[in-house]
GUSE-952517 format. One record per residue (C-alpha): x, y, z; residue number from 1; residue in three letters. Coordinates in nm, 2 decimals. Example, Ala and Ser with C-alpha at 12.3 -4.5 7.8 and 13.67 -1.06 7.14 Angstrom:
2
<site xx="1.23" yy="-0.45" zz="0.78" seq="1" type="ALA"/>
<site xx="1.37" yy="-0.11" zz="0.71" seq="2" type="SER"/>
***
This chain:
85
<site xx="-0.84" yy="2.33" zz="-3.01" seq="1" type="UNK"/>
<site xx="-0.97" yy="2.53" zz="-3.35" seq="2" type="UNK"/>
<site xx="-1.27" yy="2.78" zz="-3.23" seq="3" type="UNK"/>
<site xx="-1.59" yy="2.83" zz="-3.38" seq="4" type="UNK"/>
<site xx="-1.48" yy="3.17" zz="-3.47" seq="5" type="UNK"/>
<site xx="-1.19" yy="3.01" zz="-3.68" seq="6" type="UNK"/>
<site xx="-1.40" yy="2.75" zz="-3.85" seq="7" type="UNK"/>
<site xx="-1.64" yy="3.01" zz="-3.96" seq="8" type="UNK"/>
<site xx="-1.39" yy="3.20" zz="-4.09" seq="9" type="UNK"/>
<site xx="-1.22" yy="2.94" zz="-4.30" seq="10" type="UNK"/>
<site xx="-1.56" yy="2.83" zz="-4.42" seq="11" type="UNK"/>
<site xx="-1.75" yy="3.15" zz="-4.56" seq="12" type="UNK"/>
<site xx="-2.12" yy="3.17" zz="-4.56" seq="13" type="UNK"/>
<site xx="-2.16" yy="2.88" zz="-4.27" seq="14" type="UNK"/>
<site xx="-2.35" yy="2.98" zz="-3.98" seq="15" type="UNK"/>
<site xx="-2.30" yy="2.88" zz="-3.63" seq="16" type="UNK"/>
<site xx="-2.69" yy="2.75" zz="-3.64" seq="17" type="UNK"/>
<site xx="-2.56" yy="2.51" zz="-3.90" seq="18" type="UNK"/>
<site xx="-2.29" yy="2.38" zz="-3.67" seq="19" type="UNK"/>
<site xx="-2.50" yy="2.36" zz="-3.41" seq="20" type="UNK"/>
<site xx="-2.73" yy="2.16" zz="-3.58" seq="21" type="UNK"/>
<site xx="-2.47" yy="1.92" zz="-3.69" seq="22" type="UNK"/>
<site xx="-2.37" yy="1.90" zz="-3.33" seq="23" type="UNK"/>
<site xx="-2.72" yy="1.81" zz="-3.25" seq="24" type="UNK"/>
<site xx="-2.77" yy="1.53" zz="-3.47" seq="25" type="UNK"/>
<site xx="-2.43" yy="1.34" zz="-3.42" seq="26" type="UNK"/>
<site xx="-2.26" yy="1.47" zz="-3.75" seq="27" type="UNK"/>
<site xx="-2.00" yy="1.65" zz="-3.58" seq="28" type="UNK"/>
<site xx="-1.81" yy="1.63" zz="-3.29" seq="29" type="UNK"/>
<site xx="-1.67" yy="1.91" zz="-3.05" seq="30" type="UNK"/>
<site xx="-1.51" yy="2.01" zz="-2.73" seq="31" type="UNK"/>
<site xx="-1.67" yy="2.23" zz="-2.48" seq="32" type="UNK"/>
<site xx="-1.45" yy="2.52" zz="-2.44" seq="33" type="UNK"/>
<site xx="-1.44" yy="2.84" zz="-2.28" seq="34" type="UNK"/>
<site xx="-1.52" yy="3.03" zz="-2.60" seq="35" type="UNK"/>
<site xx="-1.77" yy="2.76" zz="-2.73" seq="36" type="UNK"/>
<site xx="-1.73" yy="2.44" zz="-2.90" seq="37" type="UNK"/>
<site xx="-1.38" yy="2.35" zz="-2.96" seq="38" type="UNK"/>
<site xx="-1.29" yy="2.14" zz="-3.28" seq="39" type="UNK"/>
<site xx="-0.98" yy="1.93" zz="-3.40" seq="40" type="UNK"/>
<site xx="-0.83" yy="1.94" zz="-3.73" seq="41" type="UNK"/>
<site xx="-1.03" yy="1.63" zz="-3.83" seq="42" type="UNK"/>
<site xx="-1.34" yy="1.79" zz="-3.71" seq="43" type="UNK"/>
<site xx="-1.28" yy="2.08" zz="-3.95" seq="44" type="UNK"/>
<site xx="-1.22" yy="1.83" zz="-4.23" seq="45" type="UNK"/>
<site xx="-1.52" yy="1.69" zz="-4.14" seq="46" type="UNK"/>
<site xx="-1.70" yy="2.02" zz="-4.15" seq="47" type="UNK"/>
<site xx="-1.55" yy="2.06" zz="-4.51" seq="48" type="UNK"/>
<site xx="-1.67" yy="1.73" zz="-4.61" seq="49" type="UNK"/>
<site xx="-2.04" yy="1.79" zz="-4.51" seq="50" type="UNK"/>
<site xx="-2.02" yy="2.09" zz="-4.71" seq="51" type="UNK"/>
<site xx="-1.87" yy="1.91" zz="-5.01" seq="52" type="UNK"/>
<site xx="-2.15" yy="1.67" zz="-4.97" seq="53" type="UNK"/>
<site xx="-2.41" yy="1.92" zz="-4.95" seq="54" type="UNK"/>
<site xx="-2.34" yy="2.19" zz="-5.17" seq="55" type="UNK"/>
<site xx="-2.10" yy="2.03" zz="-5.45" seq="56" type="UNK"/>
<site xx="-2.25" yy="1.67" zz="-5.46" seq="57" type="UNK"/>
<site xx="-2.59" yy="1.79" zz="-5.38" seq="58" type="UNK"/>
<site xx="-2.65" yy="1.52" zz="-5.13" seq="59" type="UNK"/>
<site xx="-2.99" yy="1.60" zz="-4.93" seq="60" type="UNK"/>
<site xx="-2.98" yy="1.64" zz="-4.55" seq="61" type="UNK"/>
<site xx="-3.16" yy="1.34" zz="-4.50" seq="62" type="UNK"/>
<site xx="-2.92" yy="1.15" zz="-4.67" seq="63" type="UNK"/>
<site xx="-2.61" yy="1.30" zz="-4.50" seq="64" type="UNK"/>
<site xx="-2.62" yy="1.11" zz="-4.19" seq="65" type="UNK"/>
<site xx="-2.61" yy="0.77" zz="-4.37" seq="66" type="UNK"/>
<site xx="-2.33" yy="0.87" zz="-4.62" seq="67" type="UNK"/>
<site xx="-2.14" yy="0.99" zz="-4.30" seq="68" type="UNK"/>
<site xx="-2.18" yy="0.68" zz="-4.09" seq="69" type="UNK"/>
<site xx="-2.07" yy="0.43" zz="-4.41" seq="70" type="UNK"/>
<site xx="-1.75" yy="0.66" zz="-4.46" seq="71" type="UNK"/>
<site xx="-1.69" yy="0.65" zz="-4.08" seq="72" type="UNK"/>
<site xx="-1.74" yy="0.22" zz="-4.12" seq="73" type="UNK"/>
<site xx="-1.48" yy="0.24" zz="-4.40" seq="74" type="UNK"/>
<site xx="-1.24" yy="0.45" zz="-4.23" seq="75" type="UNK"/>
<site xx="-1.27" yy="0.21" zz="-3.93" seq="76" type="UNK"/>
<site xx="-1.21" yy="-0.11" zz="-4.13" seq="77" type="UNK"/>
<site xx="-0.93" yy="0.05" zz="-4.29" seq="78" type="UNK"/>
<site xx="-0.76" yy="0.13" zz="-3.96" seq="79" type="UNK"/>
<site xx="-0.83" yy="-0.22" zz="-3.83" seq="80" type="UNK"/>
<site xx="-0.71" yy="-0.37" zz="-4.16" seq="81" type="UNK"/>
<site xx="-0.36" yy="-0.16" zz="-4.14" seq="82" type="UNK"/>
<site xx="-0.31" yy="-0.24" zz="-3.76" seq="83" type="UNK"/>
<site xx="-0.36" yy="-0.62" zz="-3.82" seq="84" type="UNK"/>
<site xx="-0.12" yy="-0.60" zz="-4.11" seq="85" type="UNK"/>
***
């Protein structure tokens, strides 16, 4: 598991409250650990995606859940197609 501290070191300028907000909104998942939330590499990549959408592509906070949901659906469909082939 990747700790919150390591995530904050990787993404400079990201605050713990932003992570907690994304967790609360269901945009991000974490496993409870002794030191706080623990993240998998996929979760950390999702944080990077959220930051790219928000900061580089100027996607508003209200649109983030919609875009992430659509991306999740796209990846699920892709997995289903590759498993059935």
